[in-house]
C-alpha positions in Angstrom: 0.0 0.0 0.0 2.8 2.4 0.9 4.5 1.8 -2.5 1.2 2.4 -4.3 0.5 5.5 -2.3 3.9 6.9 -2.9 3.7 6.2 -6.7 0.2 7.8 -7.1 1.3 11.4 -6.6 4.1 11.0 -9.1 1.6 9.6 -11.6 -0.8 12.4 -10.9 1.9 15.0 -11.4 3.0 13.3 -14.7 -0.6 13.4 -15.9 -1.0 17.0 -15.0 2.2 17.9 -16.9 1.0 16.1 -20.0 -2.4 17.8 -19.7 -0.7 21.2 -19.5 1.5 20.4 -22.4 -1.4 19.3 -24.6 -3.4 22.4 -23.6 -0.5 24.7 -24.5 0.1 22.8 -27.8 -3.6 23.0 -28.6 -3.6 26.8 -28.0 -0.5 27.2 -30.2 -2.2 25.1 -32.9 -5.2 27.3 -32.8 -3.1 30.4 -33.2 -1.1 28.7 -36.0 -4.3 27.8 -37.9 -5.5 31.4 -37.6 -2.3 32.7 -39.1 -2.5 30.0 -41.8 -6.0 31.2 -42.6 -4.7 34.8 -43.0 -1.9 33.6 -45.2 -4.5 31.7 -47.3 -6.5 34.9 -47.8 -3.3 36.7 -48.9 -2.3 34.0 -51.3 -5.6 33.0 -52.9 -7.4 36.3 -53.0 -4.4 38.5 -53.8 -1.4 36.7 -55.3 -2.9 33.5 -56.8 -6.6 34.4 -57.5 -9.1 32.0 -59.1 -7.7 29.4 -61.5 -4.1 30.6 -60.9 -3.9 28.7 -57.6 -3.7 25.6 -59.8 -2.1 27.1 -62.9 0.8 28.5 -60.9 0.9 25.7 -58.3 -0.2 28.0 -55.5 -2.3 25.3 -53.8 0.7 23.0 -53.4 3.0 25.8 -52.3 0.4 26.8 -49.6 0.1 23.2 -48.4 3.9 22.9 -48.0 4.2 26.3 -46.4 1.4 25.9 -43.8 1.9 22.2 -43.1 5.5 22.8 -42.0 4.6 26.0 -40.1 1.4 24.7 -38.4 2.9 21.4 -37.3 6.3 22.8 -36.2 5.3 25.3 -33.6 2.7 23.2 -31.7 5.0 20.1 -31.6 7.9 22.2 -30.2 5.5 23.7 -27.6 4.4 20.2 -26.7 8.0 19.2 -26.2 9.3 22.1 -24.1 6.2 23.3 -22.1 6.6 22.5 -18.4 5.2 24.5 -15.5 8.1 23.3 -13.3 10.4 25.6 -15.2 10.7 29.2 -14.1 8.5 31.7 -15.8 11.5 33.4 -17.3 12.9 30.1 -18.7 9.4 29.1 -20.1 9.0 32.5 -21.7 12.4 32.3 -23.4 11.5 28.8 -24.7 8.2 29.9 -26.1 9.7 33.1 -27.5 12.3 31.1 -29.4 9.7 28.8 -30.8 7.6 31.7 -31.9 10.6 33.4 -33.5 11.6 30.1 -35.3 8.0 29.7 -36.5 7.7 33.3 -37.7 11.0 33.1 -39.5 9.8 29.9 -41.3 6.5 31.6 -42.2 8.2 34.8 -43.6 10.7 32.7 -45.6 7.8 30.7 -47.0 5.7 33.8 -47.9 8.8 35.4 -49.5 9.3 32.3 -51.6 5.6 32.2 -52.6 5.7 35.9 -53.4 8.7 35.7 -55.8 7.1 32.9 -57.8 3.6 34.5 -57.9 2.0 34.7 -61.3 2.3 38.2 -62.8 0.9 37.7 -66.4 -0.9 35.3 -68.6 0.6 36.1 -72.0 -0.3 35.1 -75.6 3.0 34.2 -77.2 3.1 33.3 -80.9 0.8 30.3 -80.8 0.2 29.6 -77.1 -0.6 31.1 -73.7 2.3 31.3 -71.3 1.9 31.8 -67.5 4.8 34.1 -66.4 5.8 34.2 -62.8 7.7 37.0 -61.1 11.2 35.5 -61.0 11.0 34.5 -64.7 10.6 38.1 -65.9 13.6 39.9 -67.4 13.4 42.7 -64.9 16.2 44.7 -66.6 13.8 45.2 -69.5 10.9 46.6 -67.4 11.9 50.2 -68.2 11.4 49.4 -71.8 7.9 48.0 -71.4 4.7 50.0 -72.0 4.2 52.5 -69.1 1.4 50.4 -67.5 3.6 47.4 -67.2 6.8 48.7 -65.8 6.1 47.5 -62.2 5.1 43.9 -61.7 1.6 43.4 -60.2 1.0 42.2 -56.7 -2.8 41.8 -56.9 -3.1 39.1 -59.5 -1.7 38.6 -63.0 -2.2 40.7 -66.1 -3.7 39.4 -69.3 -1.2 40.4 -72.0 -0.1 39.7 -75.5 3.3 40.0 -77.2 4.3 41.9 -80.3 6.5 40.5 -83.0 10.2 41.4 -83.0 11.0 44.1 -85.5 13.1 43.0 -88.5 16.8 43.4 -88.2 18.7 43.6 -84.9 15.7 43.1 -82.7 14.6 40.0 -84.5 18.1 38.5 -84.4 18.4 39.4 -80.7 15.0 37.8 -79.9 16.1 34.6 -81.8 19.4 34.4 -79.8 17.6 35.1 -76.5 15.0 32.5 -77.4 17.7 29.9 -78.1 19.1 30.7 -74.6 15.7 30.0 -73.1 14.4 33.6 -72.7 11.4 33.7 -74.9 9.6 37.0 -75.7 6.8 36.2 -73.2 9.2 36.9 -70.3 10.7 40.0 -71.9 8.7 43.2 -71.0 10.1 44.9 -74.1 7.7 42.8 -76.2 4.6 43.1 -73.9 1.4 44.7 -75.2 -2.3 44.8 -74.1 -4.0 41.5 -74.8 -6.7 43.3 -76.9 -4.0 44.1 -79.5 -3.1 40.4 -79.7 -6.6 39.0 -79.9 -6.7 38.6 -83.7 -3.5 36.6 -83.6 -4.7 34.5 -80.7 -7.9 33.7 -82.6 -5.9 32.9 -85.7 -3.6 30.5 -83.9 -6.3 28.9 -81.8 -8.3 25.7 -82.7 -12.0 24.9 -82.5 -13.3 23.1 -79.4 -14.4 20.2 -81.6 -10.7 19.3 -82.1 -10.2 19.1 -78.3 -13.4 17.0 -77.9 -12.3 14.7 -80.7 -8.8 14.3 -79.2 -10.1 13.5 -75.7 -13.2 11.6 -76.8 -13.1 9.5 -73.7 -13.4 12.6 -71.5 -15.7 14.6 -73.8 -18.5 14.6 -71.3 -16.3 16.1 -68.6 -15.1 18.7 -71.0 -18.6 19.7 -72.1 -19.6 20.0 -68.4 -16.7 22.3 -67.7 -17.4 24.4 -70.8 -21.0 24.8 -69.8 -19.9 25.9 -66.3 -17.8 28.7 -67.8 -20.6 29.6 -70.2 -18.6 28.7 -73.3 -20.5 28.3 -76.6 -19.2 25.0 -77.9 -19.9 26.0 -81.5 -17.9 29.2 -81.4 -15.3 28.7 -78.6 -11.7 27.9 -79.4 -8.7 26.8 -77.4 -5.0 27.4 -77.0 -2.4 25.4 -75.2 -1.0 26.9 -72.0 2.5 26.7 -70.7 2.1 26.5 -66.9 2.4 24.0 -64.1 0.8 20.9 -65.4 -1.2 20.5 -68.6 -3.7 23.2 -69.4 -5.7 24.8 -72.3 -7.2 28.2 -72.4 -10.7 28.5 -73.6 -11.5 31.5 -75.8 -14.8 32.8 -76.9 -15.5 33.9 -80.5 -14.1 37.3 -79.8 -10.8 36.1 -78.3 -11.6 36.7 -74.7 -10.3 34.1 -72.2 -13.3 32.4 -70.5 -11.3 29.9 -68.4 -8.9 27.0 -68.3 -9.2 23.3 -68.5 -6.7 20.8 -67.2 -5.8 19.0 -70.5 -2.6 19.0 -72.6 -3.2 21.2 -75.6 0.1 20.5 -77.4 -1.0 18.0 -79.9 
């Protein structure tokens, strides 16, 4: 009986310590989820709006960012929280965890920011999704005035002009061979309205897409209906982005939306 009695207080203290740790970790988890929700608002309403959360891989980036940050803090709190420590010691431990978590969050947000989509650009015979760190920023001063500062509230819809004959054409060819196509060079940017005729000319009828993906024609028709696309007049262009995509254009060349299918065929 004495051995049992002497062990019981130790067990009770151990249970109380774990209860305190779990409570502290749960509170930290709640705070972390709140911050993650705010980060989601910033990402998906400002930097990666609408379809661009998938076109630019924003959804996956957010999951990586928040899963690490949300899990890291509460687990560390669970490991170090102990009321037997002095208040000063405990505050230092929690402050260090908070600083580590904040640093990870800021680094993640910075990474997400520099790869945010800044433009969907019609380029020769396709659409290209351009992200911030792909842009030839040294050419921004030579862009049309409206496009000399990269957007932070969602991507522009742009077109590209053709290089002028002579030196500019030769330079564009050499730069293209080096992997720097005109779509990422602000010197060649122009409003999409000016590129609509070329976009329509190089696009193909929806019937071609339905024929190529005959097994998924029903799914394609449903998605076209959801974006209010007229199957008889709408057209499509392949999109260079994360994954396989096509852009759906109406009969006037306006982009109605995007479908997750490979358009390079």
